C-alpha positions in Angstrom: -154.7 1.8 -41.4 -152.0 -0.3 -42.9 -150.1 -2.8 -40.8 -146.5 -2.3 -39.7 -144.1 -4.5 -37.8 -140.9 -3.0 -36.3 -139.7 -6.5 -35.4 -140.2 -7.9 -38.9 -138.4 -4.8 -40.3 -135.5 -5.4 -38.0 -135.3 -8.9 -39.5 -134.9 -7.4 -42.9 -138.5 -7.4 -44.2 -140.1 -3.9 -44.6 -143.9 -4.4 -45.0 -144.4 -0.7 -45.7 -142.0 -0.9 -48.6 -144.2 -3.5 -50.0 -147.2 -1.2 -49.8 -145.3 1.6 -51.6 -144.2 -0.8 -54.3 -147.8 -1.8 -54.9 -148.8 1.9 -55.2 -146.0 2.6 -57.6 -146.9 -0.3 -59.9 -150.7 0.4 -60.1 -150.4 2.7 -63.1 -148.4 0.1 -65.0 -150.9 -2.7 -64.2 -153.8 -0.4 -65.3 -152.3 -0.2 -68.8 -152.7 -4.0 -69.3 -156.4 -4.3 -68.2 -158.7 -6.0 -70.8 -162.4 -6.5 -70.8 -162.1 -9.9 -69.1 -160.5 -8.5 -65.9 -163.0 -8.4 -63.0 -160.9 -7.2 -60.1 -158.0 -4.8 -59.6 -154.6 -5.2 -58.0 -154.5 -6.0 -54.3 -156.9 -8.9 -54.0 -155.9 -12.5 -53.1 -156.6 -13.8 -56.6 -156.9 -12.4 -60.1 -160.3 -12.7 -61.6 -160.8 -13.1 -65.3 -164.1 -13.7 -67.1 -163.8 -15.8 -70.3 -165.4 -14.5 -73.4 -166.1 -17.7 -75.4 -167.9 -16.0 -78.3 -167.2 -18.1 -81.4 -165.3 -20.8 -79.5 -167.1 -24.2 -79.5 -164.7 -26.2 -77.3 -162.4 -24.0 -75.3 -159.0 -25.4 -74.4 -156.8 -23.5 -71.9 -153.1 -23.4 -72.7 -150.6 -22.4 -70.0 -147.0 -21.5 -69.9 -144.4 -20.5 -67.2 -140.8 -19.4 -67.3 -138.3 -17.0 -66.0 -135.5 -14.7 -67.3 -132.5 -16.8 -66.2 -129.1 -15.3 -65.7 -129.8 -12.5 -68.1 -130.8 -10.8 -64.8 -127.2 -10.5 -63.9 -126.7 -8.0 -66.7 -129.6 -6.0 -65.4 -127.9 -5.9 -62.0 -124.6 -4.8 -63.5 -126.1 -2.1 -65.7 -128.7 -1.1 -63.1 -131.4 -1.3 -65.7 -134.6 -3.0 -64.6 -137.3 -1.9 -66.9 -136.9 -4.4 -69.7 -136.4 -7.8 -68.0 -140.2 -7.9 -67.4 -140.7 -8.0 -71.1 -138.4 -11.0 -71.3 -140.5 -12.8 -68.6 -143.8 -12.2 -70.4 -142.3 -13.2 -73.8 -140.9 -16.5 -72.6 -144.4 -17.5 -71.4 -146.7 -16.1 -74.1 -144.4 -17.1 -77.0 -144.8 -20.7 -75.8 -148.5 -20.4 -75.5 -149.0 -19.0 -79.0 -147.2 -22.1 -80.5 -150.4 -24.0 -79.9 -152.4 -21.3 -81.7 -153.8 -20.0 -78.3 -154.5 -16.3 -77.6 -152.9 -15.3 -74.2 -155.5 -14.0 -71.8 -153.7 -13.0 -68.6 -150.3 -13.1 -66.9 -149.0 -13.2 -63.3 -145.5 -12.5 -62.1 -143.4 -13.5 -59.1 -140.5 -11.3 -58.0 -138.2 -12.3 -55.2 -135.9 -9.7 -53.9 -133.1 -9.4 -51.3 -134.4 -6.0 -50.3 -137.6 -4.4 -51.4 -136.7 -1.1 -53.1 -140.1 0.1 -54.3 -138.8 2.2 -57.2 -136.8 -0.8 -58.5 -139.8 -3.2 -58.2 -142.0 -0.7 -60.0 -139.4 -0.5 -62.8 -139.5 -4.3 -63.1 -143.3 -4.3 -63.2 -143.3 -1.6 -65.8 -141.5 -4.0 -68.1 -144.0 -6.8 -67.3 -146.8 -4.3 -68.2 -145.0 -3.4 -71.5 -144.8 -7.1 -72.3 -148.5 -7.7 -71.5 -149.5 -4.8 -73.7 -147.4 -6.2 -76.6 -149.1 -9.6 -76.1 -152.6 -8.1 -75.6 -153.0 -9.9 -72.3 -153.9 -8.6 -68.8 -151.6 -8.5 -65.8 -154.1 -9.8 -63.2 -151.8 -10.2 -60.2 -148.5 -11.2 -58.9 -146.3 -11.5 -55.8 -143.3 -9.6 -54.5 -141.4 -11.5 -51.9 -138.7 -9.9 -49.8 -136.2 -12.6 -48.8 -133.2 -11.1 -46.9 -130.3 -13.5 -46.4 -131.6 -15.6 -49.3 -130.9 -13.1 -52.1 -128.2 -10.4 -52.0 -129.6 -6.9 -51.2 -129.3 -5.6 -54.8 -130.4 -8.8 -56.6 -133.7 -10.5 -57.4 -135.2 -13.3 -59.4 -138.4 -13.4 -61.3 -140.7 -15.8 -63.0 -144.1 -15.6 -64.7 -147.2 -17.6 -65.6 -149.7 -17.1 -68.4 -152.9 -18.7 -69.6 -154.4 -18.6 -73.1 -157.3 -20.1 -74.9 -157.9 -21.8 -78.2 -160.8 -23.6 -79.8 -160.0 -27.3 -79.8 -160.6 -27.6 -83.5 -158.0 -24.8 -84.1 -155.1 -26.1 -82.0 -152.0 -26.1 -84.2 -151.4 -29.8 -84.9 -148.0 -30.9 -86.1 -149.5 -34.2 -87.3 -151.0 -32.2 -90.3 -147.4 -31.6 -91.5 -146.3 -33.1 -94.8 -143.1 -33.0 -96.9 -143.0 -29.9 -99.0 -144.4 -27.5 -96.3 -142.4 -24.3 -96.0 -140.6 -23.1 -92.8 -140.8 -19.4 -92.2 -138.4 -17.5 -90.0 -139.5 -14.7 -87.7 -136.4 -12.7 -86.7 -135.3 -12.2 -83.2 -134.1 -9.0 -81.5 -130.9 -10.6 -80.3 -130.0 -13.2 -77.8 -133.4 -13.0 -76.1 -133.4 -14.9 -72.8 -131.3 -18.0 -73.3 -127.6 -18.9 -73.2 -126.6 -16.1 -70.9 -124.4 -18.4 -68.7 -122.2 -18.8 -71.8 -122.5 -15.1 -72.7 -121.4 -14.1 -69.2 -118.4 -16.4 -69.5 -117.4 -15.3 -73.0 -117.4 -11.6 -72.2 -116.4 -11.9 -68.5 -119.3 -9.6 -67.7 -118.8 -9.6 -63.9 -115.4 -8.0 -64.5 -116.3 -5.1 -66.8 -116.8 -7.0 -70.0 -120.0 -5.2 -70.8 -118.0 -2.0 -71.3 -116.5 -3.4 -74.5 -117.6 -1.9 -77.8 -117.8 -3.5 -81.2 -118.1 -1.7 -84.6 -120.6 -4.3 -85.8 -123.1 -3.3 -83.0 -125.3 -0.2 -83.2 -125.3 0.0 -79.4 -123.0 -0.9 -76.5 -122.4 -4.6 -75.8 -124.4 -4.3 -72.6 -127.4 -2.6 -74.3 -127.3 -5.1 -77.1 -127.3 -8.1 -74.8 -130.1 -6.6 -72.6 -132.4 -6.1 -75.6 -135.7 -7.7 -74.6 -137.1 -10.9 -76.1 -139.5 -10.2 -79.0 -143.1 -11.1 -78.5 -144.7 -12.8 -81.5 -148.3 -13.0 -80.4 -149.9 -10.4 -82.7 -148.3 -11.6 -86.0 -149.0 -15.3 -85.2 -152.7 -14.5 -84.2 -153.1 -12.4 -87.4 -152.0 -15.4 -89.5 -154.3 -17.8 -87.6 -157.2 -15.4 -87.9 -156.7 -15.1 -91.6 -156.8 -18.8 -92.2 -153.1 -19.6 -92.8 -152.7 -23.4 -92.5 -150.0 -23.4 -89.8 -148.6 -26.9 -89.3 -146.3 -26.1 -86.4 -144.5 -23.3 -84.6 -141.2 -23.5 -82.8 -140.2 -20.9 -80.2 -136.4 -20.9 -80.5 -135.1 -20.8 -76.9 -132.4 -22.7 -75.1 -131.2 -25.6 -77.2 -131.3 -23.4 -80.3 -132.2 -24.8 -83.7 -131.3 -28.4 -83.0 -133.5 -28.8 -80.0 -136.5 -26.6 -80.7 -137.3 -27.1 -84.4 -137.4 -30.9 -84.2 -139.9 -30.6 -81.3 -142.5 -29.4 -83.8 -142.0 -32.1 -86.4 -144.9 -34.3 -87.5 -144.6 -38.0 -88.0 -142.4 -39.0 -90.9 -141.1 -35.4 -91.3 -137.8 -33.6 -90.7 -136.7 -30.1 -91.2 -134.1 -29.0 -93.8 -132.7 -25.5 -93.2 -130.3 -23.8 -95.5 -127.4 -22.4 -93.5 -127.0 -19.6 -96.0 -130.7 -18.6 -95.6 -130.2 -17.9 -91.9 -129.9 -14.1 -91.3 -127.5 -14.3 -88.4 -127.3 -11.2 -86.2 -123.9 -9.6 -85.6 -124.1 -10.3 -81.8 -123.9 -14.0 -82.6 -120.9 -13.7 -84.8 -119.2 -11.8 -82.0 -120.1 -14.4 -79.4 -118.7 -17.2 -81.6 -115.5 -15.3 -82.4 -114.7 -14.1 -78.9 -115.6 -17.4 -77.3 -114.1 -19.5 -80.0 -117.3 -21.5 -80.1 -117.9 -24.2 -82.8 -120.8 -23.3 -85.2 -122.7 -26.5 -84.2 -122.7 -25.3 -80.6 -123.9 -21.9 -81.5 -126.9 -23.3 -83.4 -127.5 -25.7 -80.4 -127.5 -22.9 -77.9 -128.8 -19.7 -79.4 -131.6 -18.5 -81.7 -129.0 -17.1 -84.1 -131.4 -14.4 -85.3 -134.5 -16.5 -85.6 -136.8 -16.2 -82.6 -139.6 -18.3 -84.0 -140.0 -20.7 -86.9 -143.5 -21.2 -88.4 -144.2 -24.1 -90.7 -147.0 -23.6 -93.1 -148.6 -25.3 -96.1 -146.5 -24.6 -99.2 -149.5 -23.0 -100.9 -149.9 -20.6 -98.0 -146.3 -19.5 -97.7 -146.6 -16.3 -99.8 -149.7 -15.2 -98.0 -148.2 -16.0 -94.6 -145.1 -13.9 -95.5 -147.4 -11.0 -96.5 -149.3 -11.2 -93.2 -146.2 -11.4 -91.1 -144.6 -8.5 -92.9 -147.8 -6.4 -92.5 -147.5 -7.0 -88.8 -143.9 -5.7 -88.5 -142.0 -8.9 -89.1 -139.2 -9.1 -91.6 -140.2 -12.7 -92.2 -138.4 -15.0 -94.8 -138.3 -18.6 -96.0 -135.9 -20.5 -93.7 -136.3 -24.0 -95.1 -138.7 -26.8 -95.9 -140.1 -30.1 -94.6 -138.7 -33.3 -96.0 -139.3 -37.0 -95.3 -137.5 -38.1 -92.2 -137.7 -39.1 -88.5 -138.1 -35.8 -86.8 -134.6 -34.4 -87.1 -133.0 -31.2 -88.5 -130.7 -31.0 -91.4 -128.7 -27.7 -91.4 -126.9 -27.7 -94.7 
């Protein structure tokens, strides 16, 4: 018999709604289970058995992140089944930058009021993200916090762990001038810069209803497009022996912050501005918001969700592998002698 507390319910926390939410999310969680999972949903901790076949010195790589104020758009559009993908993506895309394969993921969802159907929609997106990343959703937490969050709002964050053989960790110190930088396109704004997006389009006052001829969907749908997950194409390149020098996940801070983070000693990145395949949504943000181009490239991914630096001799093969795995990859720039900066020229 499940517990029930009328007093707690009167204070705004419905325990039975929590039980219903768990039941509704079970089928979504089941889609993510991999061979390493030892326990199902409902325990106090997620159990995962490491398969270290072929790994001499395993190194665990972890990542945690949230979705940010992009959630405000989900509230306004009453669409909650994609933000979970964003949450997974923000974690696993960071992990794979080290060459690590994501193993499992946990989420944390805090709500003003536990509406089981809405929570299940959120978790369905988390499950979709985990399937895309080939990692298991081994657990999570849904916290009902009346008076802390508005009734129809929530926040979410995630945490993921991956593994890589120590000898195969992507090491930026192997980078040399002449290496090529490959762009893996984004699906749009992804999950960063939404405080500026919300201001530019005045979304809280109906701005999402605007339409633009350059977009194939409504403004709201375009902005809510989930973050792309790059695990499979990156792992395919790793498994096929591409000499990857460094990977940058282009998140908040755009090109100017993220690409230099992956520069080796004595190296800088030179990116040709004309080579960047800027998506229409960024042109619209810049025009409507009257934003300087420098600020755009220092805030958004501008159509490049991830940059991958490879040995010059491996560039053609890397492009072939990425394209075979669904990425419209292209050469973005090259590595030059420098002090870890970025030249966008």
